N, C-alpha and C positions, 0 to 999 in steps of 0.2 A: 506494499501500500502507499504510495507519496505522501512525502512530509508537503504540507502546503501553507505559508505563511501571510496573509494579508495585514495590512494598517489601517485604522480607522481613526482619521482626523477629529479630537473632538472639536465639532464645529456645528453643530446645534441641530437640529430635527432635520430628520430624512424626509425627501421631497420624493413626491411622483416620481420625478426622474433619476433616483439616486434607485430608487427598488426597480423599475423596470430595466434598469441599465445593467451592472453589474451585482448588485445583490438577487435578485432572483435565480442567479447562478449560484453564490455565495451557497444558499438554501439546502440546493443541490448538491454540491460541492462538499458537503461536509460530510455528508452518508456516500463517499465514495472516497474519498482520502482522509487523511489523515493531518485535521485543520486546526491550526492556529492562528484563532484573528483577535489582534489588541488595538485597544485605545492606544492612538498615540499622543500622549501627552509632551512627551520630550520635546517630539518633533512642532509642535506647536509653539514652545518659546521661540524656534528661530525666526519667525512671526511677531509673535506678540508677546514679547520677554515679560511683561507684566499684566498678565490677564487679569479681568477683575474677577471671576468666578470660574477660577479652572477645576474646580472641585465641580460645582452646577455642571459648566460643559459635558465635564465625561460624564455624570449621573445619567445625564439627556440623552448623551449619542448611546451609552449601554439600554438606559430603556427602551430607546429607538429598537434598538437593533434586536433586543431580545423579544418585542413586541412583534415584529418583523418576519421572526421564525429562528431566529439562531437559539442554539441549542445547547446550554451548558455540561447536555448531560454526552454528548455526542460529540462535540467541540471543545478546544481552550478555548475559551474569552477570559484573556485579562485585560490588565491595564499596564502599560509599558514601565510606568516608574515602580510598578511592584515589585521589578523583575533585576536590581540589580544588576545582575552578570549583565544585561546589554551592555551597562556603563561600559563595565571593565574591558569587554570584547571590543566597545567601539572605542576605548584608547590605544586597546593592541593595534586594532586594526591602521589606528592614522597613524602610528609609528611607520605605516609600510605605504602611507601615501601620499602624490606629489603634490605641492602646491600646484603647476602647470596645470596637472590635470584636471583638480576640483575645480580650478578658477575657468577651465575652456567648458565646465558643466552649462548646457544654454539654462537651465531655470536657476541656474546662480545667476548668471547675463541680465535673467529678465528681474527676478527679486532685487538685485542691487540696483534697476529701474527703476523698480516700480517703489523702492523704501529705501535713498539712499542715504539718509539718516540711522538705519538702522543695519550699516550692515558688518554682522557677529560673524566669530568665529565657526559657531552652529552653523548657522546660512555655509557658509562655506563648504563643510566638512558634512552637509546633510548627507552625501552619498553615503561616506562612510559610517553613520549611523545606520541607515537605510538596509547597508550589507550587514550590520550586529545585526538587528533584527530578524534578517530570515537567515542568516547561517548560524545563529545561536542554538535553533533547532534542525541543523542542519540539512536542509529543507533543498525540495527536488525541484519547486515549481512555487511559482510567484504572479499573482492574476495582475495584470499589470493593464494601464491605458498607453494609448500612444502617447502620449506626457511625460511617461514612466521609462518605455525605451532605454534612454541615453544612460539612467540609471541602474536598470538593468545588465546592461552591457558592463559600467563601474564594476559593477556587483562583481562580475564573471574574472572582470579581471583582477581584485582582490583577493579573489577563491584561488585563480591560480598562481597569482604573486605568492600567498602562501605556500599554497603546496609544495613551486616551486627553490622558494627561501628556503624553506627547512626539510627538502626533499623524503616529501610524504603525499600520497593521497588521500589526505585526510576528509577536508571539506567539497562535497560535491558539485556541481554546476550549475547553479540552480536556472532555470530557462521559464519562459513565460507561460502559462496555463492556459491553454485554449480550450473557449467553452464549447469549441465546435457549434457555434451560432453565432449569427450578426446578435450584437443586444439592442434593444429598442431603445431609439432615441426621445424623450419625449420635449416637445419644445415647451418654449413660455409662453407666456400669457401676453408678454408685453414686447410681441411679434418677434425676439430672439429664437433661432433655432435649437435653441438647446435652454432648457430650464438648469438656471443657477440664481442660485443666494446671491454669491458675488456680483452677480451684477444688478439684482434687483430683487428686494425680499418681496415685492408685490407679484411678481411672475411667476412663484413655485404656490403650486399646492403643494401641506406637509400633510402626513400622514397622521399629525397631530391636532391638528384645525377642525376647528368646532365648525357647524352646518353655519351655522353664520357668517364665519371669515369665510369660507368655500364659497358661497353666496353672493356675499360683500366683493372677493378678489375677483372670483367670473364675468361680473357685470361692469367690471373696470378692464377686464380684459379686451385689448387692442384688435379695432374692429374697423370698418370704411362704410359709405354710404349702399353698398350692396352692387352685386354685378346689373348690368347695364343691357346686356344682350348675353339671348341664354348658350348655355355651355362656356362659359365666359372663365377663361384660366382664372385658379384662386391666384390674389395677393398672398405674402408668406404670412401674414399676420392670421386673414382665414382660412389659409391652410393649416396652420400649426390648432385651429380651434378645431376644423374640422379633424387633422389625427390624432388630438386629446378623445377624442370622440369614437374614433373608431377602434383605440386601444379600450378604452373604458365602457363605452354606453354597447346597445344590445346594433344586431346587425341590422336589423328593422328599423331603428332609432337613427340609424347613421345613414341609410338607404332615405332615409323619410326626407332628413334635411337636404342632401345630396340633392333629390329632385324639384327642392325647390329652390335651393339655390342655381341647378340649372334651368330651368324654366322661371327666375327674375323674380319669384313668390316670397324668398326669406325673409324673416324677420328676424335681426340675430339678437335684441332681447328673449324672445319664445327661445332660441337655440340655447343660449347662455345658461339660463332657467333649466333647460332640461338635462344641460351638461353638469351642472352643479349639483341637482337631484341624484345623480350616477355616481357623480364623485363622492358625493356623502354616500352615498350607497357600499360604495366600494370599498370605505375610508375608515367605516366604523365598525368593523371590529379590531383594525388598530387602535381607533381610537381609545374604545375600551378597553383594551389592555395597555395602553399605554397610560391612562389613567389609574387604571387596578396596579399595575407597575411603582409608578412613582410615590404612591401611598405605602409602599412595602419595602421600605430602608433594609430591611434584617432579613428580607432575604435576597436582594441586590448586595449586599455584602456576604453573605454565603456564596453567592454566582462568583464575586469579585475575589475571597479568599479561595475559592476552589481554583478559579480559574490560574490564580498566582501560585499554589503551590503545582499545579501540573506542568504551567512555564519553569517555573523554577528547578524541577527536576531535573529537565531536559535541559535548562541553560546551564545548571550548576555543571552538569558531566561533560558537555562542552569546554566550556570554561579552562576544568581541571586538567582535560587532554589538550587543549591549546597551551596552559601554562607549560605544562608538561614539555609540549612538545619544542618550547621558543628556550627550554633552558630553566625555568624556573622549581628552585627547589627551596625545601625547609632543613635548616639543620637542626 
C-alpha cells in the first residue's frame, strides 16, 4: 500500500470549489492508501507570521475536513506543529539545500513580489519544509496541483541528494498522485473562472454558509441583461452560473433554464433563487456536521491527539534513522 501525504493550509472554511476539486478524491484516496493529512500551521506563518487566531483557524479547517468526510480512524489526520520531528528534519534538509536553487523557485519570486516587506527565511526555505512534511513518513505519492509541481521536483532533488551524499537508498522518490480523472472546477460568483476566497470572499459558497447567506450571495452573483438572440453564446459570468447549476442541480432543472436562455425568456432572478435552493439542499449535511463538530471540543481534541500520536510514531522512526545515517551518536 502506497504512503500518501498531503498538507492543508489553515486558511478557513471549505467552499464548493475545494470540495469538488481535490477533496472528493482525498475521500476516496484515504481508503486505498496509507494516508497522512496534516494541517500546515507552520507553513501559514511564512505569509502570516502574526496570525490573529492561529488556533481558531486550525480548528475551522479540522472541523471542515472532518465534516466533509476525512475519517481519522482510516487516515492519519494531524496538526503539523504537533509533530516536532518535522522541524528537525526540516533543519537537516536545509543543510543540504542551496540558496541559489531556493531563490529560483517561481512561488518564492511571486511571494516577494506580492509581500516585499515580509521576505523571511521561512518563505525562502518553504520547499525544504514541504519536503520534510512528505519524506518524514517516507511517502511514495503527493497530491499536488499545477502550482506545486516545481516544489515536488525540488523534493525529489532533496531526496536524491540525501541518498547520494550518504551513499544509501533510504528515502523513496515521491511522485505526483494521479487521481485518474479530471478535477471538476467550480467557477466564482463574481464572473471569475475559479472559485477562490483569495480573490473575493463573496464569490465563494462555503460548506458551512447559512441558507440566508447562500441566498444573499447568489442574488449578488454577476449576470447581464440577458440574451438578445436565440442560442446566443453565454458570457463568462453567465456560463459560470450554468456550470454551477449543472453540477449541483438536477438535469431537468439545468435543461429548463438552458432552454429559457436559448429562447431569450430567461429571468436570472428566478435562476439564482432556484440554484440557491439547490445549493442549500446540497450543503445541508455539511452544515449540520460542522455545527455538531464545532460544539464538540472533546472529540476534536481526541482526533488531534490520535493523529499526532500516529504521525509522531512514523516521524520519530524516520528522524532516528536519519540521525544515524548522518552520523549523530550519543555518548
